[in-house]
C-alpha positions in Angstrom: -54.4 -134.4 -59.1 -52.8 -131.1 -58.5 -50.0 -130.9 -55.9 -49.3 -127.9 -53.7 -46.1 -126.8 -51.9 -46.5 -126.1 -48.2 -43.8 -123.7 -47.0 -43.2 -124.3 -43.3 -42.5 -120.7 -42.3 -43.9 -118.2 -44.7 -43.0 -117.1 -48.2 -39.8 -118.8 -49.1 -37.0 -117.3 -51.1 -35.2 -120.5 -51.9 -35.2 -124.2 -51.3 -32.3 -123.9 -48.8 -34.6 -122.1 -46.4 -37.7 -124.1 -46.8 -39.2 -127.5 -46.0 -41.6 -128.5 -48.8 -44.4 -131.0 -48.3 -46.0 -132.3 -51.5 -49.4 -133.5 -50.7 -52.7 -133.9 -52.6 -54.6 -130.7 -52.6 -57.8 -132.5 -51.5 -56.1 -134.2 -48.6 -54.5 -130.9 -47.5 -57.8 -129.1 -47.6 -59.7 -131.7 -45.7 -57.2 -132.8 -43.1 -55.0 -129.8 -42.4 -57.9 -127.5 -42.0 -59.6 -129.9 -39.6 -56.6 -129.9 -37.4 -55.4 -126.3 -37.6 -58.4 -124.1 -37.6 -58.4 -120.3 -37.3 -56.9 -119.0 -34.0 -59.2 -119.4 -31.0 -61.4 -122.0 -32.7 -59.3 -125.1 -32.7 -59.3 -127.6 -30.0 -55.9 -128.8 -31.0 -53.7 -125.7 -31.1 -50.2 -126.7 -30.1 -48.2 -123.5 -30.3 -50.9 -122.0 -30.9 -50.3 -121.6 -34.6 -52.5 -121.4 -37.7 -52.0 -121.9 -41.4 -52.8 -119.2 -44.0 -52.7 -119.6 -47.8 -50.1 -117.5 -49.6 -47.9 -117.2 -52.6 -44.1 -117.5 -52.3 -41.4 -115.5 -54.0 -41.5 -117.8 -57.1 -45.3 -117.5 -57.5 -45.9 -121.0 -56.0 -48.8 -121.7 -53.7 -47.5 -121.7 -50.1 -48.8 -121.7 -46.6 -47.7 -119.2 -44.0 -47.3 -120.3 -40.3 -48.9 -117.6 -38.2 -48.4 -117.0 -34.4 -51.9 -116.8 -33.0 -50.7 -114.8 -30.0 -49.0 -112.0 -31.9 -50.5 -112.3 -35.4 -46.9 -112.4 -36.8 -45.8 -114.5 -39.7 -43.0 -116.7 -38.6 -40.0 -116.1 -40.9 -36.9 -117.8 -41.9 -35.0 -116.2 -39.0 -36.7 -118.7 -36.7 -36.8 -121.5 -39.3 -35.0 -124.1 -37.3 -37.5 -124.1 -34.4 -40.5 -123.5 -36.6 -39.6 -126.2 -39.1 -39.5 -128.8 -36.4 -42.9 -127.6 -35.1 -44.4 -127.3 -38.5 -43.2 -130.7 -39.5 -44.7 -132.3 -36.5 -48.0 -130.5 -37.0 -48.3 -131.2 -40.7 -47.3 -134.8 -40.4 -49.9 -135.3 -37.7 -52.5 -133.6 -39.9 -51.9 -135.8 -42.9 -51.0 -139.1 -41.3 -53.2 -141.7 -39.6 -52.8 -141.8 -35.8 -51.2 -145.0 -34.8 -50.8 -144.3 -31.1 -49.4 -141.5 -28.9 -48.4 -140.7 -25.4 -50.6 -137.7 -25.6 -54.3 -138.0 -24.7 -56.4 -138.0 -27.8 -58.3 -134.9 -28.9 -61.7 -136.4 -28.3 -60.9 -137.4 -24.7 -59.4 -134.0 -23.9 -62.2 -132.1 -25.5 -64.9 -134.1 -23.7 -63.2 -133.6 -20.3 -62.9 -129.9 -20.7 -66.3 -129.4 -22.2 -68.0 -131.4 -19.4 -66.2 -129.3 -16.8 -66.6 -125.8 -18.4 -69.9 -125.6 -20.2 -72.1 -126.1 -17.0 -70.2 -123.3 -15.3 -70.8 -120.9 -18.2 -74.5 -121.7 -18.0 -75.0 -121.9 -14.2 -72.7 -119.0 -13.3 -73.5 -116.9 -16.4 -69.8 -116.6 -17.4 -69.4 -114.7 -20.7 -66.1 -116.2 -21.7 -63.6 -118.9 -20.5 -60.1 -119.8 -21.7 -58.7 -123.1 -20.7 -55.2 -124.5 -21.3 -54.0 -128.0 -20.3 -50.4 -129.2 -20.4 -49.6 -132.9 -20.6 -46.0 -134.0 -21.0 -44.9 -130.4 -21.9 -47.6 -130.1 -24.7 -50.2 -127.4 -24.3 -53.7 -127.5 -25.7 -56.1 -124.6 -25.7 -59.9 -124.6 -25.4 -61.8 -121.3 -25.8 -65.4 -120.5 -25.0 -67.7 -117.5 -25.3 -66.7 -113.9 -25.6 -64.1 -111.6 -24.2 -66.5 -108.6 -24.6 -70.3 -108.8 -24.8 -70.3 -105.3 -26.3 -68.0 -106.2 -29.3 -68.7 -109.9 -29.4 -64.9 -110.6 -29.7 -64.3 -114.3 -29.1 -62.1 -115.6 -26.4 -58.8 -116.9 -27.8 -55.3 -117.9 -26.5 -54.3 -114.3 -26.9 -57.1 -112.8 -24.8 -55.8 -111.0 -21.8 -57.5 -111.7 -18.4 -57.0 -110.3 -14.9 -55.4 -112.9 -12.7 -56.4 -111.5 -9.3 -54.5 -113.3 -6.6 -52.6 -115.6 -9.0 -50.5 -112.4 -9.2 -49.1 -113.4 -5.8 -47.1 -116.2 -7.4 -45.1 -113.6 -9.3 -44.6 -111.6 -6.2 -43.3 -114.6 -4.4 -41.0 -115.5 -7.3 -39.7 -111.9 -7.4 -38.8 -112.1 -3.6 -37.0 -115.3 -4.1 -35.2 -114.0 -7.1 -34.0 -111.0 -5.0 -32.8 -113.5 -2.4 -30.9 -115.4 -5.0 -29.2 -112.2 -6.1 -28.2 -111.5 -2.4 -30.4 -108.5 -2.1 -32.5 -109.8 0.8 -33.1 -112.9 2.9 -36.5 -114.3 3.9 -35.2 -114.1 7.5 -35.0 -110.3 7.2 -37.5 -108.1 8.8 -39.3 -105.3 6.8 -37.6 -102.6 8.8 -34.3 -103.4 7.1 -35.7 -101.8 4.0 -38.4 -99.5 5.4 -36.9 -97.5 8.3 -40.4 -96.1 9.1 -41.4 -99.6 10.3 -38.4 -100.2 12.6 -39.7 -100.8 16.1 -43.3 -101.2 15.0 -45.0 -104.6 15.8 -45.0 -105.5 12.2 -41.2 -105.6 12.3 -41.2 -108.6 14.5 -42.4 -110.7 11.5 -39.9 -111.9 8.9 -40.3 -111.6 5.2 -41.2 -115.3 5.2 -44.0 -114.6 7.6 -45.3 -111.8 5.3 -45.2 -114.1 2.3 -47.0 -117.0 4.0 -49.6 -115.0 5.8 -48.3 -115.9 9.2 -47.1 -112.5 10.4 -49.7 -112.4 13.2 -53.1 -111.7 11.6 -54.1 -109.1 9.1 -57.3 -108.5 7.2 -57.9 -109.7 3.7 -57.9 -106.2 2.4 -56.6 -102.8 3.5 -59.3 -100.8 5.3 -60.9 -97.8 3.6 -58.6 -94.8 3.5 -55.4 -96.7 2.7 -54.9 -95.9 -0.9 -51.2 -94.9 -1.4 -47.7 -95.5 0.0 -48.0 -92.9 2.8 -51.3 -94.2 4.1 -49.9 -97.8 3.7 -47.0 -97.0 6.0 -49.3 -95.4 8.6 -51.4 -98.5 8.5 -48.5 -100.9 9.2 -47.1 -98.7 11.9 -50.4 -98.7 13.8 -51.2 -102.4 13.1 -51.5 -104.7 16.2 -51.0 -108.4 15.9 -53.5 -111.0 17.0 -50.9 -113.8 17.4 -47.1 -114.3 17.5 -45.4 -114.7 14.1 -45.8 -118.2 12.8 -48.7 -119.2 15.0 -51.6 -118.7 12.7 -52.3 -118.2 9.0 -54.6 -115.5 7.9 -54.8 -114.9 4.2 -54.0 -111.2 3.6 -53.3 -108.9 0.7 -51.5 -106.4 2.9 -49.2 -109.1 4.2 -47.8 -110.5 0.9 -48.2 -107.0 -0.6 -45.6 -105.7 1.9 -43.3 -108.6 0.9 -43.5 -107.5 -2.8 -43.0 -103.9 -1.9 -39.8 -104.8 0.1 -38.5 -107.1 -2.7 -38.7 -104.2 -5.1 -37.0 -101.8 -2.7 -34.2 -104.4 -2.3 -33.8 -104.3 -6.1 -33.8 -100.5 -6.1 -36.8 -100.6 -8.4 -40.5 -100.0 -8.5 -42.5 -103.3 -8.2 -43.9 -102.8 -11.7 -40.5 -102.4 -13.3 -39.0 -105.3 -11.3 -41.8 -107.6 -12.7 -42.2 -106.3 -16.2 -38.6 -105.6 -17.2 -36.8 -107.8 -14.7 -38.6 -111.1 -13.9 -41.0 -111.7 -16.8 -38.4 -111.6 -19.6 -36.3 -114.1 -17.7 -39.3 -116.4 -17.5 -39.9 -116.0 -21.2 -43.4 -114.5 -20.6 -44.1 -112.0 -23.4 -47.8 -111.5 -22.9 -48.0 -110.9 -19.2 -48.3 -107.4 -17.8 -49.1 -105.2 -14.9 -50.0 -102.3 -17.2 -51.5 -103.6 -20.4 -49.7 -101.7 -23.2 -51.8 -99.8 -25.9 -50.5 -102.1 -28.6 -52.5 -105.0 -27.2 -55.3 -103.2 -25.4 -57.8 -104.7 -27.9 -57.0 -108.2 -26.5 -57.8 -107.1 -22.9 -61.1 -108.7 -22.0 -63.8 -107.0 -20.1 -64.9 -108.5 -16.8 -68.6 -108.6 -15.7 -69.7 -108.0 -12.2 -72.8 -109.2 -10.4 -74.8 -106.4 -11.9 -73.7 -107.4 -15.4 -71.6 -104.2 -15.8 -68.4 -104.4 -17.8 -65.6 -103.7 -15.3 -61.8 -103.8 -15.0 -59.7 -103.8 -11.8 -59.5 -100.6 -9.7 -56.2 -99.2 -8.4 -55.4 -99.6 -4.7 -52.6 -99.8 -2.2 -50.1 -102.5 -3.1 -52.5 -103.6 -5.9 -49.8 -104.6 -8.4 -48.1 -106.8 -5.7 -51.3 -108.7 -4.8 -53.8 -108.7 -7.6 -52.5 -106.6 -10.5 -51.1 -109.0 -13.0 -52.8 -109.6 -16.4 -52.0 -112.4 -18.7 -53.1 -114.8 -21.5 -53.9 -118.4 -21.0 -51.0 -119.2 -23.4 -48.5 -117.3 -21.3 -49.9 -118.7 -18.1 -49.7 -122.3 -19.2 -46.1 -121.7 -20.2 -45.5 -120.5 -16.7 -47.1 -123.7 -15.4 -44.8 -125.7 -17.7 -41.8 -123.8 -16.3 -42.9 -124.7 -12.8 -43.3 -128.3 -13.8 -39.8 -128.4 -15.3 -37.7 -125.3 -14.7 -34.5 -126.9 -15.9 -34.3 -124.7 -19.0 -34.2 -121.5 -17.0 -31.0 -119.7 -16.2 -29.8 -119.2 -12.7 -30.8 -117.5 -10.4 -34.4 -117.3 -11.7 -34.6 -121.1 -11.8 -33.8 -121.3 -8.1 -36.5 -118.7 -7.5 -39.1 -120.8 -9.2 -38.0 -123.9 -7.4 -38.2 -122.0 -4.1 -41.9 -121.3 -4.6 -42.5 -125.1 -4.3 -41.2 -125.3 -0.7 -43.9 -125.7 1.9 -43.6 -123.7 5.2 -46.8 -124.0 7.2 -49.5 -126.7 7.3 -53.1 -125.8 7.7 -55.3 -128.9 7.6 -54.4 -130.9 4.4 -53.0 -127.8 2.7 -49.4 -126.7 3.0 -48.7 -123.0 2.5 -45.7 -122.0 0.5 -44.6 -118.7 -1.0 -47.4 -118.0 -3.4 -48.4 -121.6 -4.2 -50.5 -123.8 -1.9 -49.9 -127.5 -2.1 -51.3 -131.0 -1.2 -50.1 -134.5 -1.2 -51.1 -136.2 -4.5 -53.4 -137.8 -5.2 -55.7 -135.5 -3.3 -59.4 -135.9 -2.8 -61.7 -133.3 -4.2 -63.1 -132.6 -0.7 -59.6 -131.8 0.6 -58.9 -129.5 -2.3 -62.3 -127.7 -1.8 -61.5 -127.4 1.9 -58.1 -125.8 1.2 -59.8 -123.3 -1.0 -62.9 -122.7 1.3 -64.2 -119.5 2.7 -62.9 -120.5 6.1 -59.3 -120.7 4.8 -59.6 -117.5 2.9 -61.4 -115.3 5.4 -60.6 -116.7 8.8 -57.4 -117.1 10.9 -56.4 -120.8 11.2 -53.7 -122.4 13.4 -50.5 -123.0 11.4 -47.9 -125.7 12.1 -44.4 -125.1 10.8 -43.1 -127.7 8.3 -39.8 -129.1 9.5 -39.2 -131.5 6.6 -40.6 -131.4 3.1 -43.1 -134.3 2.5 -41.9 -136.9 0.1 -44.0 -137.9 -2.9 -46.0 -136.2 -5.6 -47.6 -132.8 -4.8 -50.4 -130.8 -6.4 -49.9 -127.0 -6.4 -52.7 -124.6 -6.9 -53.8 -121.0 -6.6 -57.1 -119.1 -7.1 -57.4 -115.5 -8.1 -60.3 -113.0 -8.4 -61.0 -109.4 -9.2 -64.4 -107.7 -9.4 -65.0 -109.1 -12.9 -62.6 -112.0 -13.4 -61.9 -115.4 -11.9 -58.8 -117.6 -12.3 -57.6 -120.9 -11.1 -54.3 -122.8 -11.8 -53.3 -126.3 -10.7 -50.5 -128.6 -11.6 -48.7 -131.8 -10.6 -45.0 -131.7 -11.5 -44.4 -135.4 -11.0 -47.2 -136.3 -13.4 -46.4 -133.5 -15.9 -50.0 -132.3 -15.8 -51.4 -128.9 -15.4 -54.5 -126.8 -16.1 -55.2 -123.0 -16.3 -58.8 -121.7 -16.3 -59.4 -118.0 -16.8 -62.8 -116.4 -17.0 -64.2 -112.9 -17.3 -66.5 -113.3 -14.2 -65.7 -113.7 -10.6 -67.6 -117.0 -10.3 -67.6 -119.2 -7.2 -64.3 -120.7 -6.3 -65.7 -124.2 -5.5 -66.9 -124.3 -9.2 -63.4 -123.6 -10.4 -61.8 -126.2 -8.2 -64.3 -128.9 -9.2 -63.8 -128.1 -12.9 -60.0 -128.2 -12.7 -60.1 -131.4 -10.5 -62.3 -133.1 -13.1 -60.0 -132.2 -16.0 -56.9 -133.2 -14.2 -58.5 -136.5 -13.0 -59.5 -137.4 -16.5 -56.1 -136.5 -18.0 -54.4 -138.6 -15.3 -56.5 -141.6 -16.3 -55.9 -141.3 -20.0 -53.6 -144.0 -21.4 -50.0 -142.9 -22.0 
């Protein structure tokens, strides 16, 4: 039978820059295609990568390795990393499975399908992107369309609005600024905004702002607050309902002010501080506040309750509170970084670790900077309670955390805009995490139940 040469990283100029696999053409066609399907269609995309037939410089049959997120052919400049990845993928594709520490494909697919497909039907969600990470390996599951108008399918490179998951990046930026010595969480906003000195809001610390314990603020700015000038007027006139640290009331203006102050401390706009300062240090190349024209085709359309195609509207402190957009591939990388930040350089590593500290307890939930957390294992009821309407919309008594609780923790965060819904959850000690992004703002309890079911099934899978 005819043999083919599989180049691990694109058209190869010589044997010194290639890893050749000689396999039977029939076996290659049957097994490799079944494992590495076109981007966005495979249930077993590890990078995510795909294979594409090609001819090398000598006229031999070859296979290019394509980055599904960028569409780029991976070249010999990255051959050391890619060769290892390609070797693992190809060997897995042509060799019988004899046992693995990774949950098998069928188990994973069944768990995600069972959690996601009912949501798409019952909540009329056009498209969903799911990523799970187990022991540092990411797997992607894509459903439906990114746009009903074009029919473009959801893929790992589809860009979704993250809503309040953006607050994690705001918190990380503030802690990064602290690591650089630009601010302290014990500072008051008046240190950076002289207009607020002497106002009631200046009694709160930056930590209070970031944990929603500054004294009670509404979820959103009132009508008429649309720019920095009106934002300052609002904060000067604001009257607290409680002393700082006494109660938690989830609030965009509160953590938004933290993000605004963090950027001021860095002598930067918030957008620039995130896009050119923080995100590159986290290795996130497909996360944005302003989606650039070069990838605008990957930006999904959200759908509101009237089935209109929508995207997020601008507002006061919008970037700081709900303005980040990202792909499921980038966000699961961010989860992996949170599970194990050891590869990050200082001081950003300390900033990421700092978001895991709990400060105020509300029921079974502990509020940190950005992330919310629970003792693990946690019941589904407690997770639902911590993400309930009462926790989101109502003030709740808060108890300061004196010592960090020992044992495993589950971290989570929801996010919504007018046409998008997001949920992220992970357990560092178990090396498990899940990201669910959708182009509809569907009910938060449905997101929590879906993620809980997926994580529970993965935790039960044999290792």
